[in-house]
C-alpha positions in Angstrom: -15.9 -29.4 3.5 -17.3 -26.3 1.8 -14.4 -24.2 2.8 -12.0 -26.9 1.5 -13.8 -26.6 -1.8 -13.5 -22.8 -1.9 -9.8 -23.0 -1.1 -9.2 -25.6 -3.9 -11.2 -23.4 -6.3 -9.2 -20.3 -5.4 -5.9 -22.1 -5.9 -6.9 -23.6 -9.2 -8.9 -20.8 -10.9 -7.8 -17.6 -9.0 -11.5 -16.6 -8.7 -14.4 -16.8 -6.4 -17.8 -15.0 -6.7 -19.0 -12.6 -4.0 -21.0 -15.2 -2.1 -18.0 -17.5 -2.0 -15.6 -14.8 -1.0 -17.9 -13.8 1.9 -18.2 -17.4 3.0 -14.5 -18.0 3.0 -13.7 -14.8 4.9 -16.5 -15.4 7.4 -16.0 -19.1 8.1 -12.3 -20.0 7.5 -10.7 -21.3 10.7 -7.1 -21.3 11.9 -6.2 -24.4 9.9 -7.8 -23.0 6.8 -5.9 -19.8 7.2 -2.6 -21.7 7.6 -3.4 -23.7 4.5 -4.0 -20.5 2.5 -0.8 -19.0 3.9 1.2 -22.0 2.8 -0.3 -21.9 -0.7 0.2 -18.1 -0.9 3.8 -18.4 0.3 4.6 -21.0 -2.3 3.0 -18.8 -5.0 5.0 -15.8 -4.0 8.3 -17.8 -4.0 7.4 -19.2 -7.4 6.9 -15.7 -8.8 9.6 -13.7 -6.9 11.9 -16.2 -5.1 12.8 -15.3 -1.6 13.6 -11.7 -2.4 11.7 -8.9 -0.6 11.5 -5.6 -2.4 12.3 -2.6 -0.2 10.6 0.8 -0.7 12.0 3.8 1.0 9.0 5.8 2.4 9.3 9.6 2.6 6.3 11.2 4.3 6.9 14.8 3.0 3.7 16.6 4.2 1.0 15.9 6.7 -1.3 18.7 5.5 -4.5 17.4 4.0 -7.6 19.0 2.7 -9.7 15.9 3.4 -11.5 14.9 6.5 -11.6 11.1 6.4 -13.0 9.9 9.7 -10.2 7.3 10.4 -7.2 9.4 9.6 -4.9 11.1 12.1 -3.9 13.9 9.6 -7.5 14.7 8.7 -8.2 18.4 8.2 -10.2 18.8 11.4 -7.5 17.4 13.7 -6.4 20.6 15.3 -3.9 18.7 17.5 -1.9 17.5 14.5 1.6 19.2 14.3 1.7 20.1 10.7 4.8 20.1 8.6 5.9 20.2 4.9 9.3 19.2 3.8 11.2 21.3 1.3 12.4 19.7 -1.9 16.0 19.7 -0.7 14.9 17.8 2.4 13.2 15.2 0.2 16.4 14.9 -1.9 18.5 14.5 1.2 16.3 11.5 2.2 16.8 10.0 -1.2 20.6 10.4 -1.0 20.6 8.7 2.4 18.3 6.0 1.1 20.3 5.4 -2.0 23.5 4.9 0.0 21.7 2.3 2.1 20.6 0.3 -0.9 17.1 1.7 -1.6 16.1 1.7 -5.3 12.5 2.9 -4.9 11.4 6.1 -3.2 7.8 6.5 -2.1 6.7 10.1 -1.7 3.6 10.1 0.4 1.6 12.9 1.8 -1.8 14.3 2.4 -3.7 16.2 -0.3 -1.7 19.4 0.3 -2.4 22.4 -1.9 0.6 24.1 -0.2 3.0 21.7 -2.0 2.0 22.4 -5.5 1.6 19.9 -8.3 4.3 21.8 -10.3 6.7 21.7 -7.4 6.1 17.9 -7.0 6.8 17.4 -10.7 10.1 19.3 -10.4 11.0 17.3 -7.4 10.3 14.0 -9.2 12.3 15.2 -12.2 15.3 16.0 -10.0 15.2 12.6 -8.2 15.1 10.8 -11.6 18.0 12.8 -12.9 20.2 12.2 -9.9 19.3 8.5 -9.3 18.3 7.3 -12.8 18.3 3.6 -11.7 15.6 4.2 -9.1 11.8 4.2 -9.3 9.6 6.9 -7.8 6.2 6.1 -6.4 3.7 8.9 -5.5 0.9 8.6 -3.0 -0.8 12.0 -2.7 -4.4 11.2 -3.2 -7.0 12.2 -5.8 -6.0 14.5 -8.6 -7.4 15.5 -12.0 -6.3 13.2 -14.8 -4.1 16.0 -16.4 -2.2 16.3 -13.1 -1.6 12.6 -13.0 -0.4 12.9 -16.6 2.1 15.6 -15.6 3.4 13.4 -12.7 4.0 10.6 -15.2 5.7 12.8 -17.7 8.0 14.1 -14.9 9.2 10.5 -14.4 7.0 9.0 -11.6 6.7 5.3 -12.2 4.1 4.2 -9.7 1.1 5.6 -7.9 -0.5 4.3 -4.7 -4.2 5.2 -4.1 -5.9 2.8 -1.7 -9.6 2.7 -2.4 -10.3 1.7 1.3 -13.6 0.1 0.5 -15.4 -0.8 -2.7 -18.8 -0.8 -1.1 -20.7 2.5 -1.5 -22.6 2.4 1.9 -19.4 1.4 3.7 -17.5 4.2 1.9 -20.1 6.7 3.3 -19.5 5.3 6.8 -15.8 6.1 6.5 -15.8 9.4 4.6 -17.6 12.8 4.6 -20.0 13.6 1.9 -17.5 15.7 -0.1 -15.6 12.5 -1.0 -16.9 10.0 -3.6 -16.2 6.3 -4.2 -17.0 6.8 -7.8 -14.3 9.5 -8.0 -11.8 7.3 -6.3 -12.3 4.5 -8.7 -12.2 6.9 -11.7 -8.8 8.0 -10.4 -7.5 4.5 -10.3 -8.7 3.7 -13.8 -7.1 6.9 -15.1 -3.8 6.1 -13.5 -3.8 2.7 -15.2 -4.7 4.2 -18.5 -1.9 6.7 -18.3 0.7 4.0 -17.7 1.5 4.0 -14.0 2.2 0.9 -12.0 -0.9 1.3 -9.8 -1.6 0.3 -6.3 -5.0 0.0 -4.6 -6.0 -1.5 -1.3 -8.1 -1.3 1.8 -8.1 -1.4 5.6 -9.1 -4.6 7.4 -11.6 -4.3 10.3 -12.6 -0.7 9.7 -15.9 0.4 11.3 -18.9 -1.1 9.5 -16.9 -3.6 7.5 -18.4 -7.1 6.9 -17.4 -10.2 5.1 -19.7 -9.0 2.3 -17.9 -5.6 2.0 -14.6 -7.4 2.0 -15.9 -9.6 -0.8 -16.7 -6.4 -2.8 -13.1 -5.3 -2.3 -11.7 -8.5 -3.7 -14.0 -8.4 -6.6 -12.9 -4.8 -7.4 -9.3 -5.8 -7.2 -10.0 -8.7 -9.6 -11.6 -6.2 -12.0 -8.9 -3.5 -11.6 -5.9 -5.9 -11.8 -3.6 -3.5 -10.0 0.2 -3.9 -10.0 0.2 -3.4 -6.2 -2.2 -4.0 -3.3 -1.8 -2.4 0.1 -3.7 -4.2 2.9 -3.3 -3.4 6.6 -5.4 -3.6 9.7 -7.5 -0.6 10.7 -5.8 1.1 13.7 -7.7 3.9 15.5 -6.2 7.4 16.1 -7.1 9.1 19.4 -8.0 12.4 17.7 -10.5 11.1 15.2 -14.2 10.2 15.3 -13.2 6.5 15.3 -11.0 6.9 18.4 -13.0 4.3 20.4 -13.4 1.8 17.6 -11.6 -1.6 17.9 -8.5 -2.3 15.9 -8.7 -4.7 12.9 -7.6 -8.3 13.3 -4.0 -9.3 12.5 -5.3 -12.8 11.6 -7.9 -11.5 9.2 -5.3 -9.2 7.6 -3.0 -12.2 7.1 -5.8 -14.2 5.6 -6.6 -11.5 3.1 -3.0 -11.1 2.1 -3.0 -14.8 1.3 -6.2 -14.5 -0.7 -4.9 -11.6 -2.7 -1.7 -13.4 -3.5 -3.6 -16.5 -4.7 -6.0 -14.3 -6.7 -3.3 -12.0 -8.2 -0.2 -14.2 -8.2 2.2 -11.5 -9.7 1.0 -8.6 -7.6 3.4 -6.6 -5.5 2.1 -7.1 -1.9 3.4 -5.2 1.1 3.7 -6.4 4.6 2.6 -3.0 5.9 3.8 -0.8 8.8 0.3 -1.0 10.2 0.6 -4.8 10.3 3.9 -4.4 12.1 2.3 -2.0 14.5 -0.6 -4.4 15.2 1.8 -7.3 16.0 5.4 -7.3 16.9 6.2 -9.9 14.2 3.4 -8.7 11.9 5.6 -7.9 8.9 7.4 -11.3 9.1 4.0 -13.1 9.3 2.8 -11.0 6.4 5.7 -12.2 4.2 5.0 -15.8 5.3 1.4 -15.2 4.2 2.4 -14.2 0.7 3.6 -10.6 0.9 6.8 -9.6 -0.9 7.3 -5.9 -0.2 8.3 -3.9 2.9 8.4 -0.1 3.2 10.7 1.2 5.9 10.8 4.9 6.7 13.3 7.3 5.3 11.6 10.5 6.6 13.7 12.8 8.8 13.4 11.8 12.5 12.2 15.3 13.3 8.9 14.7 11.5 8.2 11.0 11.8 6.0 11.3 14.9 4.0 14.0 13.2 2.9 11.7 10.4 0.5 9.7 12.5 -2.3 8.2 10.5 -3.0 5.9 13.5 -1.7 5.6 17.1 1.5 3.9 18.2 3.1 3.7 14.8 6.4 1.8 14.8 9.8 2.9 13.8 9.3 6.6 14.5 12.6 7.0 16.4 15.0 4.8 14.5 17.6 6.1 12.1 17.3 4.9 8.5 20.5 2.8 8.8 19.1 1.2 12.0 15.9 0.4 10.1 17.8 -1.3 7.4 19.9 -3.5 9.6 17.0 -4.4 11.8 14.9 -5.3 8.7 17.7 -7.4 7.2 17.9 -9.4 10.4 14.2 -9.9 10.5 14.1 -11.0 6.9 17.0 -13.4 7.4 15.3 -14.9 10.5 12.6 -16.2 8.2 14.8 -17.2 5.3 14.3 -14.1 3.1 16.7 -11.5 1.7 16.6 -7.7 0.9 16.4 -7.2 -2.9 18.6 -4.2 -4.0 16.7 -3.3 -7.1 13.7 -1.4 -8.3 11.4 -4.3 -8.1 9.1 -3.4 -10.9 5.8 -5.3 -11.5 6.1 -8.3 -13.7 2.7 -7.4 -15.0 3.9 -4.3 -16.8 4.2 -5.8 -20.3 0.9 -7.7 -20.4 -1.3 -5.1 -18.8 0.1 -2.2 -20.8 -0.1 -4.2 -24.0 -3.8 -5.0 -23.3 -4.4 -1.3 -22.6 -2.7 -0.2 -25.8 0.1 1.5 -23.9 3.7 1.3 -25.0 6.2 1.8 -22.2 9.7 0.7 -21.5 10.9 2.1 -18.2 8.0 4.0 -16.7 4.9 2.0 -15.9 
């Protein structure tokens, strides 16, 4: 009965406290998870209809200065085959994606000093000039506030920076001492203040994670009020310190997607590639649990197998056109459709107004 009460409270008030979140995540059974999924799916349809926003992912560099223990492109992985796309390669990916109906391009990479901030700004500027009806999302890690400002002024609309865990002790378990949870959170707040549409998020089932640490994640998201939340299962990589750790649970990931949708009804919520890797129908199940975004890969086939954050990543050998047709069939099989538009956050006006930020197109 207690879990029933928590589900009712979440659906009606959008909030639980830390103890309640931990209890729900620890004790919810299969029927509870299905009830949450049904409520989250109904909420997503009420907010967005049955349209799924598609983001074209361009993984433009796998060099990284960081050494996160879970990541396949960590600095210490000497087996990684490093690459860095030239701006003209990135633009070719965008041209191909635009012809296929993509209206958001996500430029993702490690924290790579070899691809300078200035060069990235110029690349963003060119994309925005050539495809003015498209949004550009960056996901290149922690930067100084002035650098984030330069990205925004160059035309970048969104920024993804998963916090990975909001619990200090758990953060230390996942990262070397050179990295700081405080710094990570400061970056997220700075990005919001500048005016980006901001994405945070975390892995499910990472080593040392508990119901209590997950509760901290949800409370942090409640406080941050991001425009986007990326949640996927932890998947180990064979050349990292966590190679022998168990993968995160697909079921728990789906449960958390539903919880986030009910807590933040207007959030943009991807059914991630990691979820699709963990289960053959993972992305479809993610949508049916409340997700409304999918991010297929537009990277050149020659580099896709080199951007391996975890083992056995899907869609590393499919042409972009194949990915589109496959994805459309998958969406249609569950009654959803591909949305050919930018898919901006409906939170833009309210959140920016409350922050004292005036913005029309960027956000």
